[in-house]
DOLUMVO-630382 format. One record per residue: residue in three letters; residue number from 1; x, y, z of N, C-alpha, C, O in turn. Coordinates in pm, whole numbers, plus 50000, padded with zeros to 5 digits. Each point is the difference from the previous one (the first is absolute). Layout:
BEGIN
[r "ALA",NUM,[X,Y,Z],[X,Y,Z],[X,Y,Z],[X,Y,Z]]
...
//
This chain:
BEGIN
[r "MET",1,[78488,84178,23934],[49889,50062,49931],[49965,50136,50061],[49970,50095,49928]]
[r "GLN",2,[50035,49913,50207],[49972,50127,50065],[50104,50105,49962],[49967,50117,49981]]
[r "GLN",3,[50159,49840,50007],[50107,50092,49962],[49974,50054,49860],[50021,50119,49974]]
[r "LEU",4,[49934,49795,49936],[49971,50042,49864],[49887,50102,49998],[50008,50100,49929]]
[r "ASN",5,[49886,49877,50149],[49889,50095,50008],[50045,50133,50062],[49957,50106,49955]]
[r "ALA",6,[50129,49888,50146],[50052,50122,50062],[50085,50079,49900],[49992,50123,49994]]
[r "ASP",7,[50090,49807,49928],[50081,50067,49899],[49914,50064,49892],[50028,50112,49956]]
[r "GLU",8,[49865,49818,50002],[49910,50055,49899],[49928,50124,50054],[49983,50098,49929]]
[r "ALA",9,[49975,49895,50197],[49932,50115,50061],[50093,50120,50007],[49960,50113,49971]]
[r "ARG",10,[50165,49861,50066],[50099,50109,50007],[50024,50060,49861],[50008,50121,49985]]
[r "ASN",11,[50004,49793,49914],[50021,50047,49863],[49881,50084,49953],[50019,50104,49937]]
[r "ASP",12,[49858,49850,50094],[49881,50078,49963],[50001,50135,50068],[49969,50102,49938]]
[r "LEU",13,[50066,49901,50191],[50006,50125,50075],[50104,50094,49939],[49973,50119,49983]]
[r "GLU",14,[50145,49827,49983],[50106,50082,49942],[49959,50051,49861],[50026,50116,49967]]
[r "ASN",15,[49911,49799,49953],[49955,50043,49867],[49895,50110,50011],[50005,50099,49927]]
[r "ASN",16,[49900,49884,50165],[49896,50100,50021],[50062,50133,50044],[49963,50106,49951]]
[r "LEU",17,[50130,49886,50142],[50069,50118,50050],[50074,50071,49886],[49991,50122,49985]]
[r "TYR",18,[50080,49801,49934],[50075,50057,49889],[49905,50069,49901],[50027,50113,49958]]
[r "HIS",19,[49864,49821,50006],[49907,50058,49903],[49931,50126,50054],[49967,50089,49922]]
[r "ARG",20,[50011,49918,50208],[49935,50117,50059],[50093,50121,50004],[49956,50113,49977]]
[r "PHE",21,[50172,49864,50052],[50088,50113,50031],[50114,50024,49900],[50065,50103,50008]]
[r "ALA",22,[49960,49806,49901],[50116,50014,49910],[49989,50125,49913],[50099,50071,49981]]
[r "SER",23,[49784,49956,49965],[49985,50113,49907],[50032,50135,50065],[50080,50076,49944]]
[r "PRO",24,[49861,49958,50172],[50033,50131,50057],[50146,50011,50047],[50061,50107,49993]]
[r "ILE",25,[49994,49782,50054],[50140,50003,50045],[50092,50014,49879],[50097,50076,50006]]
[r "LEU",26,[49874,49852,49886],[50082,50012,49879],[49992,50141,49942],[50100,50055,49955]]
[r "THR",27,[49782,50004,50047],[49984,50138,49952],[50089,50094,50080],[50070,50084,49943]]
[r "TYR",28,[49927,49902,50189],[50086,50083,50086],[50147,49978,49966],[50075,50096,49986]]
[r "LEU",29,[49965,49778,50001],[50141,49969,49974],[50045,50055,49865],[50113,50047,49987]]
[r "CYS",30,[49800,49947,49913],[50034,50053,49867],[50023,50151,50005],[50079,50054,49922]]
[r "GLN",31,[49852,50014,50169],[50019,50144,50015],[50132,50032,50070],[50052,50111,49987]]
[r "GLN",32,[50002,49792,50085],[50118,50026,50083],[50131,49958,49936],[50105,50055,50036]]
[r "VAL",33,[49892,49851,49871],[50125,49952,49940],[49999,50027,49850],[49896,50031,49943]]
[r "SER",34,[50220,49957,49996],[50016,50045,49862],[49947,49905,49895],[49973,50043,49888]]
[r "ASN",35,[50010,49828,50143],[49946,49911,49897],[49909,49895,50062],[50005,49973,50120]]
[r "GLU",36,[49913,49969,49794],[49896,49907,50047],[50060,49871,50054],[49944,49939,50091]]
[r "GLN",37,[50169,50017,49855],[50062,49878,50049],[50044,50016,50145],[49981,49909,50081]]
[r "ASP",38,[50077,50205,49953],[50038,50024,50139],[49877,50003,50090],[50003,49948,50111]]
[r "ALA",39,[49889,50112,49839],[49876,50006,50078],[49946,49859,50024],[49954,49969,50110]]
[r "GLU",40,[50050,49947,49788],[49952,49862,50016],[50088,49921,50097],[49950,49920,50078]]
[r "ASP",41,[50182,50103,49916],[50090,49934,50096],[49966,50042,50143],[49996,49917,50091]]
[r "LEU",42,[49982,50212,49926],[49965,50050,50133],[49865,49946,50046],[49981,49971,50118]]
[r "LEU",43,[49924,50017,49790],[49869,49944,50034],[50017,49858,50053],[49937,49962,50099]]
[r "LEU",44,[50147,49961,49836],[50028,49865,50046],[50058,50001,50141],[49959,49921,50085]]
[r "GLU",45,[50135,50169,49940],[50060,50011,50133],[49895,50037,50105],[50003,49949,50112]]
[r "VAL",46,[49905,50141,49853],[49895,50041,50093],[49914,49880,50038],[49970,49979,50118]]
[r "PHE",47,[49991,49943,49782],[49911,49886,50030],[50074,49886,50069],[49940,49926,50078]]
[r "VAL",48,[50187,50057,49895],[50078,49900,50076],[50003,50041,50147],[49981,49916,50088]]
[r "ALA",49,[50042,50211,49938],[50000,50049,50139],[49862,49980,50063],[49989,49966,50117]]
[r "THR",50,[49907,50055,49804],[49863,49984,50050],[49972,49854,50035],[49946,49971,50107]]
[r "PHE",51,[50091,49939,49805],[49973,49859,50024],[50083,49945,50115],[49962,49901,50062]]
[r "ASN",52,[50149,50163,49967],[50084,49958,50113],[49956,50063,50132],[50052,49964,50105]]
[r "ASN",53,[49855,50130,49889],[49954,50068,50121],[49880,49924,50057],[49896,49989,49935]]
[r "GLU",54,[50120,49960,50185],[49896,49918,50064],[49876,50080,50038],[49890,49946,49999]]
[r "THR",55,[50126,50181,50034],[49888,50078,50052],[49923,50075,49892],[49896,50059,50028]]
[r "PHE",56,[50153,49940,49849],[49937,50077,49894],[49854,49960,49979],[49914,50086,49985]]
[r "SER",57,[50059,49784,50014],[49864,49953,49970],[49900,50038,50109],[49879,49992,49978]]
[r "THR",58,[50169,50048,50139],[49909,50039,50107],[49960,50148,49991],[49909,50043,50071]]
[r "LEU",59,[50157,50033,49842],[49968,50141,49985],[49872,50018,49921],[49970,49921,49911]]
[r "PRO",60,[49952,50184,50120],[49884,50032,49915],[50047,50042,49861],[50114,50042,49983]]
[r "SER",61,[49799,49947,49918],[50035,50025,49860],[50065,50137,49979],[50099,50010,49928]]
[r "GLY",62,[49846,50095,50133],[50057,50134,49985],[50140,50009,50056],[50086,50066,49942]]
[r "ARG",63,[49939,49869,50169],[50134,50000,50060],[50096,49916,49917],[50120,50029,49994]]
[r "GLN",64,[49828,49866,49941],[50086,49918,49915],[50057,50083,49886],[50120,49993,49971]]
[r "LEU",65,[49794,50086,49965],[50048,50084,49890],[50100,50103,50050],[50102,50025,49935]]
[r "ALA",66,[49871,50035,50180],[50094,50097,50057],[50133,49933,50032],[50106,50057,49976]]
[r "TRP",67,[49888,49822,50078],[50123,49926,50033],[50078,49969,49873],[50122,50018,49996]]
[r "LEU",68,[49809,49937,49899],[50066,49971,49873],[50064,50124,49940],[50111,49994,49948]]
[r "ARG",69,[49819,50120,50061],[50057,50125,49947],[50126,50039,50076],[50097,50046,49941]]
[r "GLN",70,[49901,49935,50190],[50119,50033,50081],[50117,49909,49964],[50113,50046,49987]]
[r "VAL",71,[49859,49825,49995],[50105,49907,49960],[50053,50038,49862],[50121,49998,49978]]
[r "ALA",72,[49790,50037,49930],[50041,50040,49865],[50088,50125,50007],[50103,50008,49933]]
[r "ARG",73,[49857,50088,50149],[50079,50122,50016],[50139,49968,50053],[50100,50053,49951]]
[r "ASN",74,[49907,49859,50149],[50129,49961,50057],[50086,49927,49898],[50122,50019,49996]]
[r "LYS",75,[49816,49897,49921],[50076,49928,49897],[50057,50097,49896],[50112,49982,49954]]
[r "VAL",76,[49811,50121,50011],[50049,50102,49905],[50120,50074,50061],[50101,50020,49934]]
[r "ILE",77,[49885,50019,50192],[50109,50070,50068],[50124,49911,50005],[50111,50047,49973]]
[r "ASP",78,[49871,49827,50061],[50113,49907,50004],[50066,49987,49863],[50122,49995,49991]]
[r "ARG",79,[49797,50001,49903],[50054,49987,49865],[50085,50122,49964],[50109,49987,49946]]
[r "TYR",80,[49839,50134,50085],[50076,50121,49969],[50127,50008,50084],[50104,50041,49950]]
[r "ARG",81,[49888,49922,50176],[50120,50000,50083],[50104,49903,49946],[50119,50032,49993]]
[r "HIS",82,[49836,49850,49968],[50091,49900,49947],[50064,50048,49870],[50121,49988,49982]]
[r "ASN",83,[49797,50068,49928],[50053,50050,49874],[50095,50117,50021],[50103,50010,49934]]
[r "ALA",84,[49862,50079,50158],[50086,50115,50028],[50133,49953,50058],[50105,50055,49969]]
[r "HIS",85,[49890,49844,50114],[50122,49947,50062],[50090,49938,49895],[50123,50010,50009]]
[r "ILE",86,[49818,49926,49894],[50078,49933,49896],[50058,50100,49901],[50117,49990,49963]]
[r "THR",87,[49802,50106,49993],[50042,50085,49890],[50074,50127,50042],[50071,50059,49919]]
[r "MET",88,[49913,49983,50205],[50062,50125,50042],[50138,49972,50064],[50009,49943,50109]]
[r "LEU",89,[50095,50097,49821],[50134,49991,50053],[50052,50141,50023],[49968,50091,49923]]
[r "PRO",90,[50111,49928,50181],[50064,50130,50013],[50086,50026,49876],[50060,49908,49944]]
[r "LEU",91,[49945,50218,50014],[50071,50035,49878],[50146,49954,50003],[50052,49951,49899]]
[r "GLU",92,[50014,50064,50216],[50140,49959,50010],[50015,49850,49975],[50093,49956,49932]]
[r "GLN",93,[49815,49965,50124],[50006,49856,49982],[49974,49962,49855],[50064,49910,49947]]
[r "ALA",94,[49843,50158,49990],[49970,49972,49860],[50121,50031,49912],[50030,49927,49906]]
[r "LEU",95,[50040,50182,50126],[50119,50036,49922],[50111,49898,50020],[50073,49969,49906]]
[r "GLU",96,[49941,49979,50216],[50103,49900,50028],[49974,49869,49927],[50093,49934,49954]]
[r "THR",97,[49780,50027,50036],[49967,49872,49938],[49991,50010,49848],[49995,49897,49932]]
[r "GLU",98,[50003,50225,50015],[49986,50018,49855],[50127,49955,49930],[50111,50034,50041]]
[r "ASP",99,[49871,49889,49855],[50112,49957,49917],[50033,50114,49905],[49914,50045,49924]]
[r "GLY",100,[50209,50002,50080],[50040,50113,49917],[49998,49970,49852],[49999,50093,49919]]
[r "GLU",101,[50000,49783,50044],[50004,49962,49859],[49863,49956,49952],[49970,49881,49993]]
[r "LEU",102,[49946,50215,49974],[49869,49968,49945],[50014,49974,49851],[50080,50063,49931]]
[r "THR",103,[49841,49843,50022],[49998,49975,49856],[49924,50114,49933],[49923,50070,50067]]
[r "PRO",104,[50098,49950,49806],[49924,50105,49930],[49848,49980,50013],[49926,50098,50013]]
[r "GLU",105,[50029,49777,49985],[49857,49974,50014],[49952,50042,50140],[49893,50059,50014]]
[r "GLN",106,[50186,49909,50089],[49964,50038,50136],[49997,50152,50015],[49912,50054,50068]]
[r "ARG",107,[50181,50013,49870],[50002,50147,50006],[49876,50060,49933],[49940,50094,50051]]
[r "ALA",108,[50024,49850,49835],[49882,50049,49928],[49874,49977,50083],[49914,50087,50009]]
[r "GLU",109,[50075,49795,50053],[49884,49970,50086],[49996,50094,50119],[49894,50051,50038]]
[r "GLU",110,[50223,49972,50022],[50007,50089,50115],[49958,50142,49961],[49928,50067,50074]]
[r "GLN",111,[50118,49978,49809],[49964,50133,49952],[49850,50010,49976],[49938,50101,50032]]
[r "GLU",112,[50004,49794,49910],[49855,49999,49976],[49923,50004,50133],[49899,50069,50011]]
[r "ASP",113,[50150,49857,50088],[49935,50001,50132],[50003,50140,50060],[49900,50047,50054]]
[r "PHE",114,[50217,50019,49937],[50011,50136,50052],[49908,50096,49927],[49936,50085,50063]]
[r "GLU",115,[50056,49902,49806],[49912,50087,49923],[49854,49981,50042],[49927,50098,50016]]
[r "ARG",116,[50031,49777,50001],[49862,49973,50044],[49977,50058,50139],[49893,50055,50028]]
[r "LEU",117,[50207,49932,50060],[49986,50054,50135],[49986,50152,49996],[49914,50055,50069]]
[r "TYR",118,[50167,50012,49852],[49991,50146,49991],[49866,50043,49937],[49943,50101,50040]]
[r "GLN",119,[50008,49823,49862],[49870,50031,49942],[49891,49985,50105],[49910,50083,50010]]
[r "ALA",120,[50098,49809,50069],[49899,49977,50105],[50007,50110,50105],[49897,50049,50045]]
[r "LEU",121,[50223,49990,49994],[50016,50106,50099],[49940,50131,49951],[49946,50078,50079]]
[r "ALA",122,[50063,49948,49792],[49948,50124,49943],[49847,50007,50012],[49943,50109,49995]]
[r "HIS",123,[49990,49776,50019],[49854,49998,50012],[49954,50026,50144],[49880,50015,50024]]
[r "LEU",124,[50213,49990,50070],[49963,50026,50140],[49988,50150,50024],[50056,50081,49926]]
[r "SER",125,[49870,49954,50176],[49986,50142,50037],[50133,50050,50056],[50084,49918,50040]]
[r "PRO",126,[49937,50212,49964],[50125,50054,50056],[50023,49954,50145],[50114,49973,50038]]
[r "LEU",127,[49782,50019,50043],[50016,49955,50138],[50043,49854,50004],[50086,49962,50080]]
[r "GLN",128,[49855,49955,49835],[50039,49860,49995],[50145,49985,49954],[50074,49918,50053]]
[r "GLN",129,[49966,50162,49850],[50138,49996,49953],[50095,50042,50112],[50108,49942,50017]]
[r "GLU",130,[49852,50159,50058],[50082,50046,50111],[50014,49891,50107],[50108,49980,50054]]
[r "LEU",131,[49782,49950,49975],[50006,49890,50097],[50100,49894,49956],[50082,49955,50080]]
[r "ILE",132,[49912,50006,49794],[50092,49900,49946],[50145,50050,50011],[50089,49926,50041]]
[r "GLN",133,[49932,50198,49921],[50134,50057,50004],[50054,50005,50143],[50114,49960,50025]]
[r "LEU",134,[49805,50087,50069],[50045,50011,50138],[50032,49863,50059],[50099,49983,50071]]
[r "ARG",135,[49817,49919,49899],[50017,49867,50059],[50114,49923,49934],[50082,49940,50069]]
[r "TYR",136,[49922,50061,49798],[50093,49910,49931],[50124,50068,49944],[50105,49937,49992]]
[r "SER",137,[49886,50189,49969],[50120,50068,49951],[50082,50055,50116],[50122,49987,50004]]
[r "ARG",138,[49807,50076,50091],[50071,50059,50114],[50009,49904,50117],[50077,50025,50094]]
[r "GLY",139,[49847,49866,49904],[50010,49898,50104],[49944,50041,50135],[50042,49947,50103]]
[r "LEU",140,[49864,50146,49897],[49944,50045,50127],[49902,49898,50055],[49934,49929,49925]]
[r "ARG",141,[50058,50065,50206],[49902,49914,50066],[49865,50071,49998],[49992,50120,49977]]
[r "LEU",142,[49902,49802,50048],[49865,50056,49996],[49982,50112,50101],[49932,50099,49972]]
[r "VAL",143,[50128,49887,50145],[49991,50103,50104],[50060,50131,49949],[49944,50108,50023]]
[r "GLU",144,[50168,49883,49909],[50066,50120,49947],[49917,50063,49888],[49989,50123,49991]]
[r "ILE",145,[49953,49794,49925],[49916,50051,49892],[49878,50070,50058],[49962,50108,49955]]
[r "ALA",146,[49976,49829,50144],[49883,50059,50065],[50033,50136,50059],[49921,50094,49989]]
[r "HIS",147,[50196,49917,50073],[50042,50127,50058],[50018,50107,49891],[49955,50113,50015]]
[r "LEU",148,[50111,49849,49875],[50022,50094,49890],[49869,50048,49937],[49986,50117,49964]]
[r "LEU",149,[49918,49791,50023],[49875,50034,49933],[49893,50051,50096],[49890,50037,49958]]
[r "HIS",150,[50143,49966,50171],[49906,50045,50103],[49872,49917,49997],[49889,50054,50004]]
[r "LYS",151,[50128,49814,49989],[49886,49908,49997],[50025,49890,50101],[50115,49972,50033]]
[r "PRO",152,[49778,49964,50016],[50019,49886,50091],[50071,49885,49929],[49984,49980,49880]]
[r "GLU",153,[50093,49944,50196],[50076,49888,49943],[49907,49898,49934],[50032,49947,49894]]
[r "GLY",154,[49854,50025,50168],[49906,49905,49942],[49947,50045,49864],[49981,49918,49911]]
[r "THR",155,[49997,50210,50074],[49954,50055,49873],[50108,49982,49894],[49972,49962,49886]]
[r "VAL",156,[50152,50066,50152],[50112,49984,49906],[50015,49853,49961],[50021,49968,49883]]
[r "ARG",157,[49969,49944,50215],[50013,49856,49974],[49892,49953,49902],[50031,49932,49902]]
[r "SER",158,[49844,50104,50123],[49893,49955,49911],[50011,50066,49862],[49971,49936,49899]]
[r "SER",159,[50071,50190,50097],[50019,50068,49870],[50110,49932,49919],[49987,49980,49880]]
[r "LEU",160,[50121,49984,50187],[50111,49934,49932],[49956,49862,49950],[50036,49960,49889]]
[r "THR",161,[49888,49968,50192],[49951,49868,49959],[49911,50012,49877],[50016,49925,49904]]
[r "ARG",162,[49891,50170,50098],[49911,50021,49885],[50081,50043,49877],[49973,49956,49888]]
[r "THR",163,[50125,50130,50135],[50083,50048,49889],[50077,49885,49937],[50007,49991,49878]]
[r "LEU",164,[50052,49922,50203],[50075,49886,49946],[49908,49904,49925],[50037,49946,49896]]
[r "HIS",165,[49844,50034,50157],[49904,49914,49932],[49961,50061,49865],[49994,49930,49899]]
[r "GLN",166,[49981,50200,50099],[49964,50069,49876],[50118,49996,49902],[49981,49977,49881]]
[r "LEU",167,[50140,50045,50170],[50119,49997,49914],[50017,49861,49938],[50031,49988,49881]]
[r "ARG",168,[49949,49908,50199],[50012,49863,49949],[49894,49974,49892],[50030,49938,49898]]
[r "THR",169,[49849,50108,50125],[49893,49981,49901],[50033,50072,49869],[49986,49942,49893]]
[r "ILE",170,[50058,50182,50117],[50035,50078,49880],[50117,49934,49928],[49998,49988,49877]]
[r "TYR",171,[50103,49971,50197],[50118,49935,49941],[49957,49875,49924],[50044,49978,49887]]
[r "ASN",172,[49871,49939,50175],[49954,49877,49934],[49920,50031,49875],[50011,49928,49900]]
[r "GLN",173,[49908,50179,50103],[49925,50039,49880],[50095,50041,49888],[49980,49963,49884]]
[r "ILE",174,[50121,50114,50150],[50097,50044,49900],[50075,49880,49944],[50025,49991,49880]]
[r "GLU",175,[50011,49917,50209],[50073,49880,49958],[49918,49915,49903],[50055,49937,49909]]
[r "LYS",176,[49813,50061,50111],[49912,49921,49913],[49963,50077,49872],[49931,49947,49912]]
[r "GLY",177,[50114,50176,50078],[49973,50078,49881],[49880,50093,50009],[49967,50068,49903]]
[r "TYR",178,[49968,49934,50214],[49890,50093,50020],[50058,50132,50047],[50102,50004,50068]]
[r "HIS",179,[49833,50103,49894],[50047,50132,50045],[49892,50060,50088],[49890,50031,49954]]
[r "PRO",180,[50143,49986,50176],[49901,50054,50096],[49963,50143,49970],[49919,50059,50071]]
//
């Protein structure tokens, strides 16, 4: 019976915690990822980490929110790293794995993808286009790009991250039929 009461108390505490902090954390996550489903998945991961943390309940309310925001930020970073690791192949490797015999349907889809990408690129500023070209067409490292542009490496890194996020957003809008 005591175990049942302890479990109920823990569930009440977790429910209260979720209702207090889920909305601001979800709002933050929605600003960071491209769709609401990904944000909701990340929110779940944040609260699983919270419920598994023994010391969280001892923090004052203001520190709890700060801790949750930090965990949410880390989960977003992990998601982007994971996605980048999966989708980014060196060009040579992609060419080696490509099947030379594409069906007409695959060629048409590939052509449409390229057209959407070029349309999305056209919506970027000249500096953003140059960043993309230097990094992905010429294959330069961030240090080399920073040297060429006479900017700190951290500035180039954050600019490239923002540019890729903006490019992805524009591409998705074009894909859905919206014109930015």
